[in-house]
C-alpha positions in Angstrom: 34.9 5.5 -35.0 31.6 3.7 -35.4 32.2 1.8 -32.2 33.0 5.0 -30.3 30.0 6.8 -31.8 27.6 4.0 -30.8 29.0 3.8 -27.3 28.4 7.5 -26.9 24.9 7.3 -28.4 23.6 4.7 -25.9 22.1 7.5 -23.8 20.5 9.7 -26.5 18.1 12.3 -25.1 17.8 10.9 -21.5 18.2 14.5 -20.2 14.6 14.9 -21.3 13.8 11.7 -19.5 14.7 13.1 -16.1 13.6 16.7 -16.8 10.1 15.9 -18.1 8.2 14.5 -15.1 4.8 16.1 -15.2 3.8 16.6 -18.8 0.3 15.1 -19.7 0.1 16.1 -23.4 -2.5 18.9 -23.4 -3.3 18.4 -27.0 -4.3 14.8 -26.3 -6.5 15.6 -23.3 -8.0 18.6 -24.9 -7.4 20.8 -21.9 -7.6 24.5 -22.4 -5.7 25.2 -19.2 -2.8 23.3 -17.8 -3.6 20.4 -15.3 -3.1 21.0 -11.6 0.3 20.3 -10.1 0.5 17.2 -7.9 3.5 16.4 -5.7 3.9 13.1 -3.9 3.1 14.9 -0.7 -0.1 16.2 -2.2 -1.0 12.7 -3.4 -0.4 11.3 0.1 -2.6 14.0 1.7 -5.4 13.3 -0.7 -5.2 9.6 -0.1 -5.4 10.1 3.7 -8.6 12.1 3.2 -10.4 10.2 0.4 -8.9 6.7 -0.1 -11.8 4.3 0.1 -9.8 1.5 1.7 -8.7 3.8 4.6 -12.2 5.1 5.0 -13.6 1.6 5.3 -10.8 0.6 7.8 -11.7 3.6 10.0 -15.2 2.3 10.5 -13.8 -0.6 12.5 -12.9 1.7 15.5 -16.5 2.5 16.5 -17.3 -1.2 16.2 -14.5 -2.1 18.6 -15.4 0.7 21.0 -19.0 -0.6 21.1 -17.6 -4.0 21.9 -16.2 -2.6 25.1 -19.7 -1.7 26.1 -21.0 -5.1 25.2 -18.2 -6.8 27.2 -19.2 -4.7 30.3 -22.8 -5.8 30.3 -24.0 -7.6 33.4 -26.3 -10.7 33.3 -30.1 -10.0 33.6 -32.1 -11.5 36.4 -34.7 -14.2 35.6 -38.3 -13.6 36.6 -40.4 -16.7 37.3 -44.2 -17.2 37.9 -45.5 -20.5 39.2 -49.1 -21.7 39.5 -49.8 -25.1 41.2 -52.7 -27.2 42.5 -51.1 -27.7 45.9 -50.4 -24.9 48.3 -49.0 -22.4 47.9 -50.9 -22.2 44.7 -49.1 -19.2 43.2 -45.5 -17.9 43.4 -43.5 -15.1 41.9 -39.7 -15.4 42.0 -36.5 -14.0 40.6 -33.0 -15.3 40.2 -29.9 -13.2 39.6 -26.7 -14.8 38.2 -23.5 -13.6 40.0 -20.3 -13.9 38.1 -17.2 -14.6 40.2 -13.5 -14.6 39.4 -13.6 -11.1 37.7 -15.1 -12.4 34.5 -16.7 -9.1 33.6 -13.5 -7.1 34.0 -11.6 -9.7 32.0 -14.1 -9.4 29.2 -13.7 -5.6 29.3 -9.9 -6.1 29.2 -10.2 -8.2 26.1 -12.5 -5.7 24.4 -10.1 -2.8 25.2 -7.2 -4.8 23.8 -9.3 -5.5 20.7 -9.7 -1.7 20.3 -5.9 -1.3 20.4 -5.4 -4.1 17.8 -7.9 -2.3 15.5 -6.1 1.0 15.9 -2.8 -0.7 15.1 -4.3 -2.5 12.1 -5.7 0.9 10.8 -2.1 2.3 11.0 -1.0 -0.7 9.0 -3.6 -0.1 6.3 -2.6 3.5 6.1 1.0 2.5 5.7 0.1 0.1 2.9 -2.0 2.7 1.1 0.9 5.2 1.4 3.2 2.7 -0.2 0.7 2.0 -2.9 0.4 5.7 -3.6 4.1 6.2 -3.8 4.5 3.3 -6.2 1.5 4.4 -8.3 2.7 8.0 -8.4 6.1 7.1 -9.8 4.7 4.5 -12.1 2.6 7.4 -13.5 5.6 9.6 -13.7 7.5 6.9 -15.6 4.6 6.3 -17.9 4.3 10.0 -18.8 8.0 10.1 -19.4 7.8 7.1 -21.7 5.0 9.0 -23.6 7.2 12.1 -23.9 10.1 9.9 -24.9 8.0 8.2 -27.6 6.9 11.6 -28.8 10.5 12.8 -29.0 11.5 9.6 -30.9 8.6 10.1 -33.3 9.9 13.6 -34.0 13.4 12.2 -34.6 11.9 9.6 -37.0 10.0 12.3 -38.8 13.2 14.3 -39.3 14.9 11.2 -40.5 12.1 10.6 -42.9 12.2 14.2 -44.2 16.0 14.0 -44.7 15.6 10.7 -46.5 12.9 12.2 -48.8 15.2 15.1 -49.6 18.1 12.9 -50.4 15.9 10.6 -52.6 14.6 13.6 -54.5 18.2 14.8 -55.0 19.1 11.4 -56.3 21.7 10.8 -53.5 20.2 7.6 -52.1 17.9 4.9 -53.5 14.1 5.0 -52.8 14.5 2.2 -50.4 15.8 4.7 -47.9 12.5 6.5 -48.0 10.6 3.2 -47.6 12.7 2.3 -44.6 12.3 5.7 -43.0 8.5 5.5 -43.5 8.6 2.1 -41.7 10.5 3.6 -38.8 8.1 6.5 -38.6 5.1 4.2 -38.5 6.7 2.1 -35.8 7.4 5.2 -33.7 3.8 6.4 -34.0 2.6 2.9 -32.9 4.9 3.1 -29.9 3.6 6.6 -29.1 0.0 5.4 -29.1 0.9 2.5 -26.7 2.8 4.8 -24.4 0.0 7.3 -24.2 -2.5 4.5 -23.4 -0.2 3.3 -20.6 0.1 6.9 -19.2 -3.7 7.1 -19.1 -3.9 3.7 -17.3 -1.3 4.6 -14.6 -2.9 7.9 -14.0 -6.3 6.2 -13.5 -4.7 3.8 -11.0 -3.2 6.8 -9.1 -6.5 8.6 -9.1 -8.3 5.6 -7.6 -5.8 5.5 -4.7 -6.2 9.2 -3.9 -10.0 9.2 -4.2 -10.3 11.2 -7.5 -12.1 10.4 -10.7 -10.1 8.1 -12.9 -9.8 10.6 -15.7 -8.5 13.5 -13.6 -5.3 15.0 -15.2 -2.3 16.0 -13.2 1.1 17.6 -13.7 3.2 15.3 -11.7 6.0 17.3 -10.1 8.4 14.9 -8.3 11.0 13.3 -10.5 12.3 9.7 -10.5 15.5 10.9 -8.9 13.8 12.5 -5.9 14.1 11.2 -2.4 17.0 9.8 -0.5 17.7 6.6 1.3 18.5 6.9 5.0 21.4 5.2 6.7 21.2 1.6 7.9 21.2 2.6 11.5 18.4 5.2 11.0 16.4 2.5 9.2 16.8 0.0 12.0 16.0 2.6 14.7 12.9 3.7 12.8 11.7 0.1 12.3 12.2 -0.6 16.1 10.1 2.5 17.0 7.3 2.6 14.5 7.0 -0.5 12.4 3.3 -1.0 12.0 3.4 -4.7 11.4 5.4 -5.2 14.7 2.9 -2.9 16.4 -0.1 -5.0 15.2 1.6 -8.2 16.5 2.4 -6.5 19.9 -1.3 -5.4 20.3 -2.4 -8.9 19.3 -0.1 -10.3 22.0 -1.6 -8.0 24.6 -5.0 -9.0 23.5 -4.1 -12.7 23.8 -2.8 -12.1 27.3 -6.2 -10.7 28.2 -7.9 -13.7 26.6 -5.7 -16.0 28.8 -6.8 -14.1 31.9 -10.5 -14.4 30.7 -10.1 -18.1 30.1 -8.6 -18.6 33.6 -11.5 -16.5 35.1 -14.0 -18.9 33.4 -12.6 -21.7 35.6 -14.2 -20.0 38.6 -17.8 -21.3 39.3 -20.6 -18.8 39.2 -23.3 -18.3 41.8 -27.1 -17.8 41.4 -29.1 -16.1 44.1 -32.9 -15.9 44.1 -36.0 -15.3 46.1 -39.7 -16.3 45.7 -42.8 -14.6 47.0 -45.6 -17.2 47.6 -49.3 -16.7 48.3 -52.7 -18.3 48.2 -51.9 -21.0 50.7 -54.9 -20.7 53.1 -55.6 -21.8 55.7 -51.9 -22.2 56.6 -50.9 -18.7 55.5 -51.8 -16.2 53.0 -48.3 -14.8 52.0 -44.9 -16.5 52.3 -41.4 -16.4 50.9 -38.4 -18.6 50.3 -34.8 -17.9 49.4 -32.7 -19.9 46.9 -29.0 -20.1 46.1 -27.0 -22.2 43.7 -23.5 -22.7 42.4 -22.1 -24.3 39.3 -20.3 -27.5 40.1 -17.1 -27.8 38.1 -17.4 -31.6 37.7 -17.8 -32.2 34.0 -16.1 -29.1 32.6 -13.4 -27.0 34.3 -12.5 -25.0 31.2 -8.8 -26.0 31.3 -8.8 -26.7 27.6 -9.7 -23.1 26.9 -6.7 -21.9 28.8 -4.5 -24.3 26.9 -5.8 -23.0 23.6 -5.2 -19.4 24.5 -1.7 -20.1 25.8 -0.8 -22.0 22.6 -2.1 -19.1 20.5 0.1 -16.7 22.5 3.2 -18.8 21.9 2.5 -18.8 18.2 2.1 -15.0 18.1 5.4 -14.5 19.9 7.1 -16.8 17.5 5.6 -14.9 14.6 7.0 -11.6 16.0 10.4 -13.1 16.2 10.2 -14.2 12.5 8.9 -10.8 11.5 11.7 -9.0 13.2 14.2 -11.2 11.3 12.5 -10.5 8.0 12.5 -6.8 8.7 16.2 -6.8 9.2 16.9 -8.6 6.0 14.4 -6.5 4.0 15.9 -3.3 5.2 19.4 -4.4 4.2 18.3 -5.6 0.7 16.2 -2.4 0.0 19.1 -0.1 1.1 21.5 -2.0 -1.2 19.2 -1.7 -4.2 18.4 2.0 -3.5 22.1 2.9 -3.2 23.0 1.0 -6.3 20.2 2.7 -8.3 21.1 6.1 -6.9 24.7 5.6 -8.2 23.4 4.7 -11.6 21.2 7.7 -11.7 24.2 10.0 -10.9 26.3 8.5 -13.7 23.4 8.8 -16.2 22.8 12.4 -15.3 26.5 13.4 -15.1 28.0 11.8 -18.1 25.9 9.4 -20.2 23.0 11.7 -20.9 25.0 14.7 -22.1 27.1 12.5 -24.3 24.0 10.8 -25.7 22.4 14.0 -26.7 25.6 15.2 -28.4 26.0 11.9 -30.2 22.4 11.9 -31.4 22.8 15.4 -32.9 26.0 14.4 -34.6 24.4 11.3 -36.1 21.5 13.4 -37.6 23.9 15.9 -39.0 26.1 13.1 -40.4 23.1 11.6 -42.3 22.0 14.9 -43.6 25.5 15.5 -44.9 25.6 12.0 -46.5 28.3 10.7 -44.2 26.4 7.7 -42.8 23.6 5.5 -44.3 20.0 5.6 -43.2 20.2 2.1 -41.7 23.0 3.2 -39.5 21.1 6.3 -38.4 18.0 4.3 -37.6 20.2 1.8 -35.7 21.6 4.8 -33.6 18.1 6.0 -33.0 17.0 2.6 -31.7 20.1 2.6 -29.4 19.0 6.1 -28.2 15.6 4.7 -27.4 17.0 1.7 -25.5 19.3 4.0 -23.5 16.4 6.3 -22.6 14.4 3.3 -21.4 17.3 1.9 -19.4 17.8 5.3 -17.8 14.1 5.6 -17.0 14.0 2.1 -15.6 17.0 3.0 -13.3 15.0 5.9 -11.9 11.9 3.7 -11.5 14.0 1.0 -9.8 15.3 3.6 -7.4 11.7 4.6 -6.4 10.7 1.0 -6.1 13.7 0.4 -3.8 12.6 3.3 -1.6 9.0 1.9 -1.6 10.4 -1.5 -0.5 12.4 0.3 2.2 9.2 1.8 3.4 7.7 -1.7 3.4 10.6 -3.2 5.3 10.8 -0.4 7.9 7.0 -0.5 8.2 6.8 3.3 8.3 7.0 6.1 5.8 10.5 7.4 5.0 10.6 11.0 4.0 
């Protein structure tokens, strides 16, 4: 009978674990009104508007756009003044560099490709922040559930202590039962203090991500069992269409192709055209002129090495993309397997283990009050209940972590 009772008590009070998702302990925070409700969608929206990492990343776009203007600049002419002892004694001239081979357009192409890379990188930063918010949100949910769990277990320890005191006064059990119950109560209070501190810490981490003051309280609405994994085919299709890491590499490959074209354009020699106005050459003439033209001779440097460097970089980027695609496929499969397994565990906990655990816990308390079991056995059952609660909570948290990793593997947010 004891074995059967202990097996049924392994899930004591986990119904509260999955029902209490947003409590922040108003007595602890001193709030006179309940904290504002916060869903995961609300947290995501606040992060998009106020997350400092995203705000900083968005500042790169105007920099890249300004780079297009810089790339399109044309070389300035050189103005020269000459004074000499021989005639003509003074001259004013100008020389204009003339770029050949489409160098200016190639620079503009590179700058525009850089803008596209920056936009793709911003999308990657946003996706990373969304994953961090999701993880932090459910870490905070779990921490608050642990605090509520610790509060419930402290209440159970208090009832056990009261029952032990009553039985000691009646002379039914030795005083050692009261000492043991006091020890269990003190331990439960210590665990409650630690759980509340962890709840404060995780809430602060979430608030930083969504751009709120660290101490802002929330009533977290979404539970650890919320959300659903998509099918493998849907995951692979979504990854192929919108994976931000793949998009960054694709934009980098486009940029590198533009850099190769620019490096090839640099192999074309440039011209320099100029003219000079001369005067003060009496008695031969008073005013004169001369025209000059020049070209860079590609004798010492032909810029072939620059083309080799850019082409080698392109080959590396393409190989990196292939490797990333392989990692994405493996990551999606692993995340889906973990998510589905955790979802099955949650279903079993909610459907059978939790109701049996609550019933077994109530029966154990009644049995001790009636003198049918000893205090050590009751405390042992309460410890088993605590462990089962923690396992059930961890299953829910593992499920959310698996969904977060699925987001990471796909490279896009999964609803």
